[in-house]
N, C-alpha and C positions, 0 to 999 in steps of 0.2 A: 585423589580425584573427587572423593566424596565431599571433603571440606570445600574444595573449589566449587563444586556444584551447589552446595548449600549456601555459600556466600552469594552466588549469582541468583539463587532463588530468593534470598532475603533482600537483595538489591531490587529485584523485580517486584517483590511485594511492596517495598517502600515506594517505588515509583508509582505503582497502581494506587496506593493510598493517597499519594499527593495528587494524582490526576482526579481521583474521586473527590477530594476536597475542593479542587478547582472547579469541577463540574457542579458540585453541590452549591458552592458560594456564588458562582456566576449565574446559574440558572434559577436558584431559589428566590432571587430578588428581582426577577424579570416579570413582575406582575403577580397578582393573586390567583393561584390555581382554581380556587373556588369560584371566583367571578368568571373565569374562562370556561368552566365546565357546566355551570348552571345559567339559565336564562334570567332575565330581569324579573319574571313573575315568581321566582322561587321564594319560598318563605324563609324566615330567619331560622326556623327549626331545621329545614332542609340544609341550609348552609352550615349550621353547626354540626349536623350529623356527618356531612361530607368532610368537613374540616377534621373531625375526629377520626373518620375512616382513613383519611390520608395521613394522619399523624401530625397535622400542622399545629395541633394544640400543645405539642411537646416543646421542650427547650431545644435550642439549636444543636448543642452537642448530642442530645438524644436523637434528633432527626438525622444528624450526620452518621452516627453509628448504625441507625436503622437503615439508612441509605446504603452504607457499605455492606452490611449483612445481607440485605436483599439483593444487591448487585452481585455478590458472590454466588448467590443461588440463581442468578439469571432473572431476577424480578426487578424490573425498572419502573414499575408502576403502570398507570393507565394513560393511554394517549388522550390528550384533551380533544383532539380533532376527531379521531375515529371511535373513541370510547371503548377501546380494546386494550388488552395487555400489550405492552410495548415489545417484549421479547419475541412473540410470534411474528410481529411485523418486521423486526430486524432479521429474524431467521428466514422469513419468506423472501426478503430482498438480497440476502447474503450470496446465494448461488450466482445471481446475475453479475454482481460486482466481482466475485472471486474468479469466475470464468473470464470476464473481461480483463482482469489484471494478469491472469496466468497467460492468456493468449498474447497480450501486449508484451509480457516478459519474454516469451518464446520468440516473438518477432524481433525484439531488441537483440537477443543473443544470436539468432540466425543471421541477422544483418550486421550487427556491430562487430562481432568477432572477425569475420573475414575482411570487412572493410578496415578494421584497425590493423590487422596483419599486413594488408596490402599497402596502406599508407605508411607503415613503418619500414617495410622492405623496399619501397619505391618512393622515397621521400621527394626526389626531384622530378618524378613523372608528372606531366600535366594533369592527368586524371587524379592523382593523389592530392595535388594542390587544390584542385577543384573540390574534391571531397572535404578537404579541410575547411575551405571557404563555406561550403554548404552546411557543414556541421555547426558553424557559428550561427547561421540562421536557424538551424534546428534547435539550438539551445535558447535562442532569443525569442522566437515566435511564441506567443501565448497559445495554449491548446485550443481555446475557443475560436481563435482566428483560423487555425489550421482546420478545425472541424467544420466551420462554416464554408471554407474554401473547398474542402472535399465534398461537402453536400452539393455545393453549386456546380462542381464539375461532374461528379460521378452519379448524382441523383437527379439534379434538375436538367443539366445539359445533355448528358449521355443516357440517363435512365437505366444505368446498369445495376445499381445497388439501392436498397431502401435508405431513406433519410432518417427514419426514427423507428423506435420500437425494438423488440427483441425477436420478432418472428414467432414461429410456432415452437413451442417447448414441449418436452416430454417429462411427465411427472413420474419420478422413480420412487415416490413415497417420502424418502428423507431428503431428496434433492430434485430440483427441477433444472433441466439442461436444454439448451438450444443447439448443442453440438451434434445431436443425432438427427436433425432435420435440415433440409436444404435451405429453407427460409431462415432458420436460426443461424446457420453458418454465414449466409450472405448478409444478414443484419449485423453480424458481429464484426465484419471486416472494417468498415469505416471507423467506428469508435475505437477498435483495437489499434488501428494504425495511428489514429490521432493521439491516443494515450501513450503509444510506444515511441513517438518521435523523439522526445527528449531523452528517453532511455537509450535509443539507438546511438545518438550522438555521444552520450556519456560513455557507453561501453566502447565505442570506436576510439574515442580520444584516450580512454584509460588503457586499452590494449596497445595502442600506438606508443604511448609513453612507457609502458612496462616493457614492450618489445625492444624499444631503443635502448633502454637501460640494461636489459639482460644481454643484448647482443654485444655490449662492451665489457662484459664480465670475463674473468679469467677462465672459468670452466668452459665457456663457449670457444675461447681462443684455443684451449687445450683440446677440445673436441675437433676443431679444424686441424690442429697440428697432428692429431692421430690419423688424419686422412679420411674422416667420415664424410659422406656426401653432404653437400650444402643443404639439401632438402631435409635430411635427418637432423642436422644441426639446428635448423630453423624451427622445425615443427615438433621434433621429438624432445629436444633439449630446451630451446628457448621458449616456445609457446607453452609448454607444460608448466614452466615456472611463472608464467604470467597469469595462469588461470585462477590461482587462489585469491588474489585481490579482486579479480573480476567476479568470482562467485560470491565473495563477501559483499561487495557493493551491490550486486544484483539482488542478493537476499535482503539487504537492508532497504533497497529501493522498492521492494514489494509492499512494505508498509507505507512508503510515500505514495505509491500508486493507488493504494486503497484509500488513503486519506484525501488525495487530490483528484480522484476519479469523479468527484461530484460535478466538476466543471464539464467534463466530457459527457457524463450521464445527463446533465441538464441540456446540453446542446442537442444530443441525439435522443432525448427522452427515453433513455435506457432505464428500465425499472429496477435499479439497484439501490443500495443503501445511500449513495450520494444524492440521488434524486429525492429519496425519502427525507433526507436531512434538509435539503433546500425547501421542500414543501413544509417541513416542520418549522423552519425559520419564518416562513411567510405567515404561518398561523400561530406563531409563538407556542409551539407544542414542546414544552420544556422536557417532559420525560423522554421523548424521542431524541431530542438534541443531546441530552445527557447520556442516553444509551449509546448513541452513535460515537460520542467522544470516548466512552469507556471501551467500546469494542475496538475502535481503531487503535487506541492506546495499548490494549491488550495484544493486538497483532504486532505493533512496534516492539513491545517488551518481549514477546515470545520469540520473534525473529532474532532480536539482539541476543537473547539468552542462548538460543541455539547456535548462533555464530560463536559466542564466547566459549560454549562447551566444545564446539568443534575445534577451535583453536587450542583449547586445553588438551584435547586428545592428540593433536598433531605436535604441539610444542610443550614438553613437560616443564619447561622453565616457567611458563605462565601459571601452572598449577602451584609450583613452589613459591612464586611471587605472591599468589593469592593468600598463601598461608602465612608468609613472613611479612607481607605488606610492602615489599620492594617492587620496583619496576625497572625494566631494562631500558637503557638508552641506546640509540643507534649511532 
């Protein structure tokens, strides 16, 4: 298991180095940072001093190594727009994005699991066919269109829920949360529903497909032949064998939700990392853009590594294959 974990850690480190190189190359040549940080009245000496302080007078390999070393310590430089360290800006916005993503994930599981089971067990029912049709729209509709529609209905027309902002938050020192206030909870509903729509349809269709496949397996037929109640066969045997791929996909989708929450955060003016990234793009704030890419990539890599390690604990064959370099075919 130790060798398996070490190989996964080395793979994760390689991916992060590649992402750091992409971020460095893409954002290093989007204008001159000195020109963005100083006004037109700055002297040549001031420009030279700032260029030296930012390390721009070094060679490109030296700049890249310095970028990687600083990023590993959480130092992403100074924001061109705010003239502040980038990491505190990201850390300040991370709780809002994380809470939005977690609530959206919970909504997707609470709705997607029972809907997937129902559509699998009642394939010919009119409601199941209607849910299948609606799921196609859920996958196809862009999140910004869904968000605008929800704002129009529940904020403008009915006036039930706020259309923007995070509401009142409670500062816990290391974390700021809106889950402990009424205004924070009501402000979270519309963006969380918007972000979870695609995830709900994904979970529903995945559970349906897995349930249909498991219900045709021999061990389910054997359970029925033993005289077990149909409810026990469906939920104790069949559903339990469907949960592992659902959990895997849900875990991997957390990284996707964090990455693509920027559209939802922009629509609802949710003060998270996504909105910060959109504002950074508008002002060509390169350090913030690079830090956002690195943080999102770290979440992706971290979740993937946890999933791999979990599979390694569940299936010893994967650990053996990691050592020998073989792979199983189905």
